[in-house]
N, CA, C and O atoms as a GROMACS GRO file, in nm:
protein
  528
    1MET      N    1  10.719   1.107  -3.207
    1MET     CA    2  10.745   0.978  -3.266
    1MET      C    3  10.884   0.982  -3.328
    1MET      O    4  10.920   1.078  -3.397
    2LEU      N    5  10.961   0.878  -3.303
    2LEU     CA    6  11.094   0.864  -3.363
    2LEU      C    7  11.084   0.761  -3.475
    2LEU      O    8  11.039   0.649  -3.452
    3TYR      N    9  11.125   0.798  -3.596
    3TYR     CA   10  11.114   0.707  -3.711
    3TYR      C   11  11.237   0.720  -3.799
    3TYR      O   12  11.309   0.820  -3.792
    4PHE      N   13  11.261   0.619  -3.881
    4PHE     CA   14  11.367   0.625  -3.981
    4PHE      C   15  11.314   0.560  -4.109
    4PHE      O   16  11.280   0.442  -4.108
    5PRO      N   17  11.305   0.636  -4.219
    5PRO     CA   18  11.245   0.581  -4.341
    5PRO      C   19  11.334   0.483  -4.417
    5PRO      O   20  11.289   0.425  -4.516
    6GLY      N   21  11.457   0.463  -4.373
    6GLY     CA   22  11.547   0.370  -4.441
    6GLY      C   23  11.628   0.438  -4.549
    6GLY      O   24  11.606   0.555  -4.581
    7VAL      N   25  11.721   0.364  -4.605
    7VAL     CA   26  11.805   0.415  -4.714
    7VAL      C   27  11.755   0.354  -4.844
    7VAL      O   28  11.746   0.232  -4.856
    8THR      N   29  11.724   0.439  -4.940
    8THR     CA   30  11.672   0.393  -5.068
    8THR      C   31  11.787   0.353  -5.162
    8THR      O   32  11.904   0.382  -5.134
    9SER      N   33  11.753   0.289  -5.272
    9SER     CA   34  11.857   0.242  -5.366
    9SER      C   35  11.812   0.262  -5.511
    9SER      O   36  11.808   0.167  -5.589
   10GLU      N   37  11.779   0.385  -5.545
   10GLU     CA   38  11.736   0.414  -5.681
   10GLU      C   39  11.854   0.404  -5.778
   10GLU      O   40  11.969   0.430  -5.742
   11SER      N   41  11.824   0.366  -5.901
   11SER     CA   42  11.921   0.370  -6.010
   11SER      C   43  11.844   0.404  -6.137
   11SER      O   44  11.721   0.401  -6.138
   12TYR      N   45  11.917   0.434  -6.243
   12TYR     CA   46  11.849   0.462  -6.369
   12TYR      C   47  11.941   0.431  -6.486
   12TYR      O   48  12.063   0.429  -6.474
   13ASN      N   49  11.878   0.406  -6.601
   13ASN     CA   50  11.945   0.390  -6.729
   13ASN      C   51  11.869   0.476  -6.829
   13ASN      O   52  11.747   0.467  -6.839
   14ILE      N   53  11.941   0.558  -6.904
   14ILE     CA   54  11.879   0.645  -7.003
   14ILE      C   55  11.945   0.617  -7.138
   14ILE      O   56  12.068   0.614  -7.149
   15HIS      N   57  11.864   0.597  -7.239
   15HIS     CA   58  11.913   0.577  -7.375
   15HIS      C   59  11.856   0.691  -7.459
   15HIS      O   60  11.735   0.703  -7.475
   16CYS      N   61  11.943   0.775  -7.514
   16CYS     CA   62  11.901   0.890  -7.592
   16CYS      C   63  11.942   0.873  -7.739
   16CYS      O   64  12.055   0.835  -7.768
   17THR      N   65  11.850   0.902  -7.828
   17THR     CA   66  11.880   0.909  -7.970
   17THR      C   67  11.858   1.055  -8.010
   17THR      O   68  11.747   1.106  -8.001
   18LEU      N   69  11.964   1.120  -8.055
   18LEU     CA   70  11.960   1.262  -8.087
   18LEU      C   71  11.976   1.279  -8.238
   18LEU      O   72  12.063   1.217  -8.299
   19THR      N   73  11.894   1.364  -8.297
   19THR     CA   74  11.905   1.396  -8.439
   19THR      C   75  11.927   1.545  -8.452
   19THR      O   76  11.845   1.625  -8.406
   20ASP      N   77  12.038   1.584  -8.516
   20ASP     CA   78  12.066   1.727  -8.533
   20ASP      C   79  11.992   1.780  -8.655
   20ASP      O   80  11.923   1.705  -8.725
   21SER      N   81  12.006   1.910  -8.682
   21SER     CA   82  11.934   1.973  -8.793
   21SER      C   83  11.978   1.922  -8.930
   21SER      O   84  11.907   1.942  -9.028
   22GLN      N   85  12.096   1.856  -8.937
   22GLN     CA   86  12.144   1.799  -9.063
   22GLN      C   87  12.094   1.656  -9.083
   22GLN      O   88  12.119   1.596  -9.188
   23GLY      N   89  12.024   1.601  -8.983
   23GLY     CA   90  11.974   1.466  -8.992
   23GLY      C   91  12.070   1.361  -8.940
   23GLY      O   92  12.044   1.241  -8.952
   24HIS      N   93  12.183   1.405  -8.883
   24HIS     CA   94  12.279   1.310  -8.826
   24HIS      C   95  12.227   1.258  -8.692
   24HIS      O   96  12.182   1.336  -8.607
   25VAL      N   97  12.233   1.128  -8.675
   25VAL     CA   98  12.182   1.063  -8.554
   25VAL      C   99  12.299   1.021  -8.466
   25VAL      O  100  12.393   0.956  -8.513
   26THR      N  101  12.292   1.057  -8.340
   26THR     CA  102  12.390   1.010  -8.241
   26THR      C  103  12.313   0.947  -8.125
   26THR      O  104  12.200   0.985  -8.094
   27LYS      N  105  12.378   0.850  -8.062
   27LYS     CA  106  12.317   0.782  -7.949
   27LYS      C  107  12.405   0.799  -7.827
   27LYS      O  108  12.528   0.787  -7.835
   28GLU      N  109  12.342   0.827  -7.715
   28GLU     CA  110  12.414   0.842  -7.589
   28GLU      C  111  12.341   0.764  -7.481
   28GLU      O  112  12.218   0.762  -7.476
   29ASP      N  113  12.418   0.701  -7.394
   29ASP     CA  114  12.362   0.626  -7.281
   29ASP      C  115  12.416   0.682  -7.151
   29ASP      O  116  12.534   0.717  -7.141
   30TYR      N  117  12.329   0.691  -7.053
   30TYR     CA  118  12.366   0.735  -6.919
   30TYR      C  119  12.311   0.633  -6.820
   30TYR      O  120  12.204   0.576  -6.842
   31SER      N  121  12.381   0.611  -6.713
   31SER     CA  122  12.330   0.523  -6.608
   31SER      C  123  12.390   0.562  -6.475
   31SER      O  124  12.490   0.634  -6.468
   32ALA      N  125  12.328   0.516  -6.371
   32ALA     CA  126  12.379   0.540  -6.235
   32ALA      C  127  12.362   0.412  -6.155
   32ALA      O  128  12.259   0.345  -6.165
   33PRO      N  129  12.461   0.378  -6.075
   33PRO     CA  130  12.447   0.261  -5.989
   33PRO      C  131  12.347   0.291  -5.877
   33PRO      O  132  12.314   0.407  -5.855
   34PRO      N  133  12.299   0.188  -5.807
   34PRO     CA  134  12.206   0.212  -5.696
   34PRO      C  135  12.265   0.313  -5.597
   34PRO      O  136  12.380   0.301  -5.554
   35SER      N  137  12.185   0.410  -5.562
   35SER     CA  138  12.229   0.517  -5.472
   35SER      C  139  12.107   0.573  -5.400
   35SER      O  140  11.997   0.571  -5.455
   36GLY      N  141  12.126   0.624  -5.281
   36GLY     CA  142  12.016   0.678  -5.201
   36GLY      C  143  11.983   0.821  -5.237
   36GLY      O  144  11.998   0.909  -5.152
   37TYR      N  145  11.939   0.848  -5.360
   37TYR     CA  146  11.908   0.985  -5.400
   37TYR      C  147  11.802   1.047  -5.308
   37TYR      O  148  11.824   1.154  -5.252
   38TRP      N  149  11.689   0.978  -5.292
   38TRP     CA  150  11.582   1.032  -5.207
   38TRP      C  151  11.630   1.044  -5.063
   38TRP      O  152  11.599   1.142  -4.996
   39THR      N  153  11.704   0.944  -5.014
   39THR     CA  154  11.752   0.946  -4.876
   39THR      C  155  11.843   1.065  -4.850
   39THR      O  156  11.830   1.132  -4.748
   40GLY      N  157  11.935   1.092  -4.942
   40GLY     CA  158  12.025   1.206  -4.926
   40GLY      C  159  11.950   1.338  -4.919
   40GLY      O  160  11.984   1.425  -4.839
   41ILE      N  161  11.847   1.352  -5.002
   41ILE     CA  162  11.766   1.473  -5.000
   41ILE      C  163  11.686   1.479  -4.870
   41ILE      O  164  11.674   1.586  -4.810
   42PHE      N  165  11.631   1.366  -4.826
   42PHE     CA  166  11.554   1.362  -4.701
   42PHE      C  167  11.642   1.404  -4.583
   42PHE      O  168  11.599   1.486  -4.501
   43PHE      N  169  11.764   1.349  -4.572
   43PHE     CA  170  11.854   1.387  -4.463
   43PHE      C  171  11.882   1.536  -4.466
   43PHE      O  172  11.885   1.601  -4.361
   44THR      N  173  11.903   1.592  -4.584
   44THR     CA  174  11.933   1.735  -4.597
   44THR      C  175  11.816   1.820  -4.549
   44THR      O  176  11.835   1.916  -4.474
   45LEU      N  177  11.694   1.786  -4.592
   45LEU     CA  178  11.578   1.867  -4.559
   45LEU      C  179  11.529   1.847  -4.416
   45LEU      O  180  11.465   1.936  -4.360
   46HIS      N  181  11.557   1.731  -4.355
   46HIS     CA  182  11.503   1.701  -4.222
   46HIS      C  183  11.612   1.698  -4.114
   46HIS      O  184  11.591   1.641  -4.007
   47GLN      N  185  11.727   1.760  -4.140
   47GLN     CA  186  11.835   1.754  -4.042
   47GLN      C  187  11.799   1.818  -3.909
   47GLN      O  188  11.858   1.783  -3.806
   48ASP      N  189  11.705   1.911  -3.908
   48ASP     CA  190  11.663   1.972  -3.782
   48ASP      C  191  11.582   1.875  -3.695
   48ASP      O  192  11.562   1.902  -3.577
   49GLU      N  193  11.535   1.763  -3.751
   49GLU     CA  194  11.458   1.663  -3.677
   49GLU      C  195  11.543   1.542  -3.639
   49GLU      O  196  11.493   1.448  -3.577
   50LEU      N  197  11.671   1.543  -3.677
   50LEU     CA  198  11.757   1.428  -3.658
   50LEU      C  199  11.790   1.405  -3.510
   50LEU      O  200  11.831   1.497  -3.440
   51ASN      N  201  11.770   1.281  -3.464
   51ASN     CA  202  11.804   1.240  -3.329
   51ASN      C  203  11.888   1.114  -3.343
   51ASN      O  204  11.836   1.009  -3.381
   52ALA      N  205  12.018   1.122  -3.314
   52ALA     CA  206  12.109   1.009  -3.336
   52ALA      C  207  12.109   0.910  -3.221
   52ALA      O  208  12.191   0.819  -3.219
   53GLY      N  209  12.020   0.926  -3.125
   53GLY     CA  210  12.009   0.828  -3.016
   53GLY      C  211  12.130   0.830  -2.924
   53GLY      O  212  12.187   0.936  -2.898
   54SER      N  213  12.168   0.713  -2.876
   54SER     CA  214  12.273   0.702  -2.774
   54SER      C  215  12.413   0.735  -2.826
   54SER      O  216  12.503   0.759  -2.746
   55VAL      N  217  12.433   0.738  -2.959
   55VAL     CA  218  12.567   0.769  -3.011
   55VAL      C  219  12.594   0.918  -3.016
   55VAL      O  220  12.704   0.960  -3.053
   56GLY      N  221  12.496   0.999  -2.980
   56GLY     CA  222  12.515   1.144  -2.988
   56GLY      C  223  12.500   1.188  -3.132
   56GLY      O  224  12.406   1.148  -3.200
   57SER      N  225  12.592   1.271  -3.180
   57SER     CA  226  12.582   1.318  -3.318
   57SER      C  227  12.634   1.212  -3.414
   57SER      O  228  12.718   1.129  -3.377
   58LEU      N  229  12.584   1.214  -3.536
   58LEU     CA  230  12.631   1.120  -3.637
   58LEU      C  231  12.772   1.158  -3.680
   58LEU      O  232  12.803   1.276  -3.697
   59ALA      N  233  12.858   1.058  -3.697
   59ALA     CA  234  12.996   1.083  -3.739
   59ALA      C  235  12.996   1.159  -3.870
   59ALA      O  236  12.937   1.114  -3.969
   60GLY      N  237  13.061   1.274  -3.872
   60GLY     CA  238  13.066   1.355  -3.993
   60GLY      C  239  12.943   1.439  -4.017
   60GLY      O  240  12.942   1.521  -4.108
   61GLY      N  241  12.839   1.420  -3.938
   61GLY     CA  242  12.718   1.498  -3.954
   61GLY      C  243  12.639   1.460  -4.077
   61GLY      O  244  12.669   1.362  -4.144
   62VAL      N  245  12.539   1.539  -4.106
   62VAL     CA  246  12.456   1.517  -4.223
   62VAL      C  247  12.537   1.557  -4.345
   62VAL      O  248  12.596   1.665  -4.347
   63PRO      N  249  12.541   1.471  -4.448
   63PRO     CA  250  12.620   1.505  -4.566
   63PRO      C  251  12.562   1.625  -4.639
   63PRO      O  252  12.440   1.645  -4.639
   64SER      N  253  12.647   1.704  -4.700
   64SER     CA  254  12.599   1.817  -4.777
   64SER      C  255  12.554   1.769  -4.914
   64SER      O  256  12.593   1.662  -4.960
   65MET      N  257  12.472   1.849  -4.977
   65MET     CA  258  12.425   1.816  -5.112
   65MET      C  259  12.543   1.822  -5.208
   65MET      O  260  12.626   1.912  -5.196
   66PRO      N  261  12.553   1.727  -5.302
   66PRO     CA  262  12.661   1.734  -5.399
   66PRO      C  263  12.645   1.855  -5.489
   66PRO      O  264  12.534   1.904  -5.509
   67ASP      N  265  12.756   1.904  -5.544
   67ASP     CA  266  12.753   2.018  -5.636
   67ASP      C  267  12.698   1.969  -5.770
   67ASP      O  268  12.756   1.882  -5.833
   68MET      N  269  12.586   2.025  -5.813
   68MET     CA  270  12.523   1.982  -5.937
   68MET      C  271  12.545   2.081  -6.050
   68MET      O  272  12.490   2.063  -6.159
   69ASN      N  273  12.626   2.184  -6.027
   69ASN     CA  274  12.654   2.281  -6.133
   69ASN      C  275  12.740   2.216  -6.240
   69ASN      O  276  12.837   2.148  -6.209
   70GLY      N  277  12.705   2.236  -6.364
   70GLY     CA  278  12.784   2.189  -6.476
   70GLY      C  279  12.766   2.042  -6.510
   70GLY      O  280  12.835   1.991  -6.598
   71LEU      N  281  12.675   1.972  -6.441
   71LEU     CA  282  12.653   1.831  -6.474
   71LEU      C  283  12.572   1.818  -6.602
   71LEU      O  284  12.484   1.899  -6.630
   72GLN      N  285  12.603   1.716  -6.679
   72GLN     CA  286  12.527   1.689  -6.800
   72GLN      C  287  12.400   1.614  -6.763
   72GLN      O  288  12.388   1.558  -6.654
   73VAL      N  289  12.305   1.612  -6.855
   73VAL     CA  290  12.182   1.536  -6.835
   73VAL      C  291  12.218   1.391  -6.807
   73VAL      O  292  12.299   1.332  -6.878
   74GLY      N  293  12.156   1.334  -6.705
   74GLY     CA  294  12.180   1.193  -6.673
   74GLY      C  295  12.300   1.169  -6.585
   74GLY      O  296  12.329   1.054  -6.553
   75ALA      N  297  12.371   1.273  -6.545
   75ALA     CA  298  12.493   1.256  -6.467
   75ALA      C  299  12.472   1.290  -6.320
   75ALA      O  300  12.562   1.343  -6.255
   76LEU      N  301  12.355   1.262  -6.269
   76LEU     CA  302  12.323   1.294  -6.130
   76LEU      C  303  12.418   1.222  -6.036
   76LEU      O  304  12.431   1.100  -6.044
   77PRO      N  305  12.485   1.294  -5.945
   77PRO     CA  306  12.580   1.230  -5.855
   77PRO      C  307  12.510   1.151  -5.745
   77PRO      O  308  12.392   1.172  -5.717
   78ALA      N  309  12.583   1.061  -5.684
   78ALA     CA  310  12.529   0.984  -5.572
   78ALA      C  311  12.499   1.076  -5.455
   78ALA      O  312  12.571   1.174  -5.432
   79MET      N  313  12.394   1.046  -5.382
   79MET     CA  314  12.356   1.122  -5.264
   79MET      C  315  12.398   1.043  -5.141
   79MET      O  316  12.339   0.939  -5.113
   80PRO      N  317  12.498   1.088  -5.067
   80PRO     CA  318  12.544   1.012  -4.951
   80PRO      C  319  12.444   1.020  -4.836
   80PRO      O  320  12.374   1.120  -4.821
   81ALA      N  321  12.438   0.916  -4.757
   81ALA     CA  322  12.352   0.915  -4.639
   81ALA      C  323  12.427   0.843  -4.527
   81ALA      O  324  12.472   0.730  -4.546
   82PRO      N  325  12.442   0.907  -4.411
   82PRO     CA  326  12.510   0.840  -4.301
   82PRO      C  327  12.428   0.724  -4.248
   82PRO      O  328  12.306   0.720  -4.266
   83GLU      N  329  12.493   0.629  -4.183
   83GLU     CA  330  12.421   0.517  -4.124
   83GLU      C  331  12.352   0.564  -3.997
   83GLU      O  332  12.405   0.647  -3.922
   84MET      N  333  12.232   0.511  -3.972
   84MET     CA  334  12.154   0.550  -3.856
   84MET      C  335  12.170   0.444  -3.748
   84MET      O  336  12.152   0.326  -3.776
   85PRO      N  337  12.204   0.484  -3.624
   85PRO     CA  338  12.211   0.386  -3.516
   85PRO      C  339  12.072   0.328  -3.486
   85PRO      O  340  11.971   0.388  -3.520
   86ALA      N  341  12.069   0.211  -3.424
   86ALA     CA  342  11.943   0.140  -3.398
   86ALA      C  343  11.844   0.223  -3.318
   86ALA      O  344  11.723   0.210  -3.340
   87ASP      N  345  11.891   0.307  -3.226
   87ASP     CA  346  11.798   0.386  -3.145
   87ASP      C  347  11.788   0.531  -3.193
   87ASP      O  348  11.745   0.618  -3.118
   88GLY      N  349  11.828   0.557  -3.317
   88GLY     CA  350  11.821   0.692  -3.372
   88GLY      C  351  11.713   0.704  -3.477
   88GLY      O  352  11.650   0.605  -3.514
   89GLY      N  353  11.691   0.825  -3.523
   89GLY     CA  354  11.591   0.848  -3.626
   89GLY      C  355  11.557   0.995  -3.636
   89GLY      O  356  11.634   1.082  -3.594
   90PHE      N  357  11.443   1.022  -3.691
   90PHE     CA  358  11.392   1.158  -3.706
   90PHE      C  359  11.274   1.174  -3.612
   90PHE      O  360  11.186   1.089  -3.607
   91PHE      N  361  11.273   1.284  -3.537
   91PHE     CA  362  11.171   1.308  -3.436
   91PHE      C  363  11.058   1.390  -3.497
   91PHE      O  364  11.080   1.504  -3.540
   92ALA      N  365  10.939   1.333  -3.499
   92ALA     CA  366  10.821   1.402  -3.551
   92ALA      C  367  10.731   1.440  -3.434
   92ALA      O  368  10.682   1.354  -3.361
   93ASP      N  369  10.710   1.570  -3.416
   93ASP     CA  370  10.620   1.618  -3.312
   93ASP      C  371  10.518   1.712  -3.374
   93ASP      O  372  10.513   1.727  -3.496
   94SER      N  373  10.438   1.776  -3.293
   94SER     CA  374  10.335   1.871  -3.337
   94SER      C  375  10.234   1.808  -3.433
   94SER      O  376  10.213   1.856  -3.544
   95TRP      N  377  10.173   1.700  -3.388
   95TRP     CA  378  10.072   1.628  -3.466
   95TRP      C  379   9.936   1.696  -3.455
   95TRP      O  380   9.909   1.763  -3.355
   96THR      N  381   9.852   1.679  -3.554
   96THR     CA  382   9.712   1.720  -3.549
   96THR      C  383   9.632   1.598  -3.506
   96THR      O  384   9.631   1.497  -3.577
   97ILE      N  385   9.566   1.606  -3.392
   97ILE     CA  386   9.490   1.493  -3.336
   97ILE      C  387   9.356   1.481  -3.408
   97ILE      O  388   9.289   1.581  -3.433
   98THR      N  389   9.317   1.356  -3.440
   98THR     CA  390   9.191   1.327  -3.508
   98THR      C  391   9.107   1.238  -3.417
   98THR      O  392   9.128   1.117  -3.417
   99PRO      N  393   9.012   1.293  -3.340
   99PRO     CA  394   8.935   1.211  -3.246
   99PRO      C  395   8.829   1.125  -3.316
   99PRO      O  396   8.773   1.164  -3.419
  100GLY      N  397   8.803   1.007  -3.256
  100GLY     CA  398   8.690   0.925  -3.296
  100GLY      C  399   8.706   0.849  -3.426
  100GLY      O  400   8.607   0.820  -3.493
  101ASP      N  401   8.828   0.816  -3.465
  101ASP     CA  402   8.848   0.746  -3.591
  101ASP      C  403   8.971   0.655  -3.577
  101ASP      O  404   9.046   0.668  -3.481
  102ALA      N  405   8.991   0.564  -3.672
  102ALA     CA  406   9.112   0.481  -3.673
  102ALA      C  407   9.235   0.568  -3.697
  102ALA      O  408   9.344   0.534  -3.652
  103LEU      N  409   9.218   0.681  -3.767
  103LEU     CA  410   9.327   0.777  -3.785
  103LEU      C  411   9.338   0.859  -3.657
  103LEU      O  412   9.250   0.940  -3.626
  104LEU      N  413   9.448   0.837  -3.582
  104LEU     CA  414   9.464   0.907  -3.454
  104LEU      C  415   9.520   1.047  -3.470
  104LEU      O  416   9.477   1.140  -3.402
  105ALA      N  417   9.616   1.062  -3.561
  105ALA     CA  418   9.682   1.191  -3.577
  105ALA      C  419   9.749   1.198  -3.713
  105ALA      O  420   9.775   1.095  -3.776
  106SER      N  421   9.778   1.319  -3.758
  106SER     CA  422   9.851   1.339  -3.883
  106SER      C  423   9.942   1.459  -3.869
  106SER      O  424   9.923   1.545  -3.784
  107LYS      N  425  10.042   1.462  -3.955
  107LYS     CA  426  10.138   1.572  -3.956
  107LYS      C  427  10.171   1.602  -4.101
  107LYS      O  428  10.205   1.511  -4.176
  108GLU      N  429  10.160   1.727  -4.143
  108GLU     CA  430  10.193   1.768  -4.279
  108GLU      C  431  10.303   1.872  -4.274
  108GLU      O  432  10.316   1.946  -4.177
  109TRP      N  433  10.385   1.877  -4.381
  109TRP     CA  434  10.494   1.974  -4.385
  109TRP      C  435  10.529   2.009  -4.529
  109TRP      O  436  10.498   1.936  -4.623
  110ILE      N  437  10.594   2.123  -4.542
  110ILE     CA  438  10.660   2.165  -4.665
  110ILE      C  439  10.799   2.212  -4.623
  110ILE      O  440  10.811   2.301  -4.538
  111LYS      N  441  10.902   2.154  -4.680
  111LYS     CA  442  11.040   2.188  -4.647
  111LYS      C  443  11.109   2.238  -4.773
  111LYS      O  444  11.087   2.186  -4.882
  112ASN      N  445  11.193   2.340  -4.756
  112ASN     CA  446  11.267   2.400  -4.868
  112ASN      C  447  11.415   2.409  -4.836
  112ASN      O  448  11.453   2.438  -4.722
  113ASP      N  449  11.497   2.385  -4.937
  113ASP     CA  450  11.640   2.416  -4.931
  113ASP      C  451  11.667   2.498  -5.056
  113ASP      O  452  11.694   2.443  -5.163
  114ASN      N  453  11.660   2.630  -5.041
  114ASN     CA  454  11.674   2.718  -5.157
  114ASN      C  455  11.810   2.706  -5.223
  114ASN      O  456  11.820   2.717  -5.345
  115ALA      N  457  11.915   2.682  -5.145
  115ALA     CA  458  12.050   2.670  -5.200
  115ALA      C  459  12.060   2.551  -5.295
  115ALA      O  460  12.132   2.558  -5.395
  116ALA      N  461  11.990   2.442  -5.266
  116ALA     CA  462  11.993   2.322  -5.349
  116ALA      C  463  11.872   2.312  -5.443
  116ALA      O  464  11.858   2.214  -5.516
  117SER      N  465  11.785   2.414  -5.441
  117SER     CA  466  11.663   2.416  -5.523
  117SER      C  467  11.577   2.292  -5.502
  117SER      O  468  11.534   2.227  -5.597
  118ILE      N  469  11.552   2.258  -5.373
  118ILE     CA  470  11.472   2.141  -5.339
  118ILE      C  471  11.354   2.184  -5.255
  118ILE      O  472  11.368   2.262  -5.161
  119THR      N  473  11.236   2.134  -5.289
  119THR     CA  474  11.116   2.152  -5.208
  119THR      C  475  11.052   2.016  -5.188
  119THR      O  476  11.040   1.938  -5.283
  120GLU      N  477  11.012   1.987  -5.066
  120GLU     CA  478  10.946   1.860  -5.035
  120GLU      C  479  10.820   1.889  -4.956
  120GLU      O  480  10.821   1.972  -4.865
  121SER      N  481  10.712   1.821  -4.991
  121SER     CA  482  10.591   1.825  -4.908
  121SER      C  483  10.561   1.682  -4.869
  121SER      O  484  10.585   1.589  -4.947
  122GLY      N  485  10.509   1.664  -4.749
  122GLY     CA  486  10.483   1.529  -4.704
  122GLY      C  487  10.378   1.523  -4.596
  122GLY      O  488  10.337   1.624  -4.540
  123THR      N  489  10.334   1.401  -4.569
  123THR     CA  490  10.234   1.374  -4.467
  123THR      C  491  10.269   1.246  -4.396
  123THR      O  492  10.305   1.147  -4.459
  124LEU      N  493  10.259   1.247  -4.264
  124LEU     CA  494  10.265   1.125  -4.183
  124LEU      C  495  10.126   1.105  -4.124
  124LEU      O  496  10.063   1.200  -4.080
  125LYS      N  497  10.079   0.980  -4.125
  125LYS     CA  498   9.949   0.949  -4.066
  125LYS      C  499   9.968   0.837  -3.966
  125LYS      O  500  10.031   0.735  -3.996
  126LEU      N  501   9.914   0.856  -3.847
  126LEU     CA  502   9.924   0.758  -3.739
  126LEU      C  503   9.786   0.695  -3.718
  126LEU      O  504   9.690   0.762  -3.679
  127PHE      N  505   9.778   0.563  -3.746
  127PHE     CA  506   9.653   0.489  -3.735
  127PHE      C  507   9.657   0.397  -3.616
  127PHE      O  508   9.763   0.350  -3.576
  128HIS      N  509   9.539   0.370  -3.557
  128HIS     CA  510   9.524   0.268  -3.453
  128HIS      C  511   9.458   0.149  -3.519
  128HIS      O  512   9.344   0.157  -3.565
  129ARG      N  513   9.530   0.037  -3.523
  129ARG     CA  514   9.478  -0.085  -3.584
  129ARG      C  515   9.500  -0.201  -3.488
  129ARG      O  516   9.600  -0.271  -3.500
  130PRO      N  517   9.409  -0.221  -3.394
  130PRO     CA  518   9.427  -0.326  -3.294
  130PRO      C  519   9.420  -0.466  -3.356
  130PRO      O  520   9.355  -0.488  -3.458
  131GLY      N  521   9.490  -0.558  -3.291
  131GLY     CA  522   9.485  -0.698  -3.332
  131GLY      C  523   9.572  -0.733  -3.451
  131GLY      O  524   9.557  -0.842  -3.506
  132GLY      N  525   9.662  -0.644  -3.492
  132GLY     CA  526   9.744  -0.668  -3.610
  132GLY      C  527   9.865  -0.741  -3.575
  132GLY      O  528   9.946  -0.770  -3.663
   0.00000   0.00000   0.00000
């Protein structure tokens, strides 16, 4: 199965009130514009399943993970994600077949990128729902 989960647009705002041991209060705010954090991580972990369709390889390839060393709390960098051509996506094979039910097949995985300290577990489920 060839699929593309889309590009996400997460953002966040953090308001911190900090009190030191002397009782002094400071306030700090952090925010990030909409960015595909999950999408960037997904592309990194699933690059071995990437099928760019008729365009061949994606221009520039799969983006590397941003350097997160030395970042302050709340300063998560944007996760870049290349654009996917209309006939491209991620190829999912090696399904577990489920006979005699609306659930036809499922696929489970655990993916690791030790260099970026990322672990992902996931499941795809393929259902037969006639008349929809």
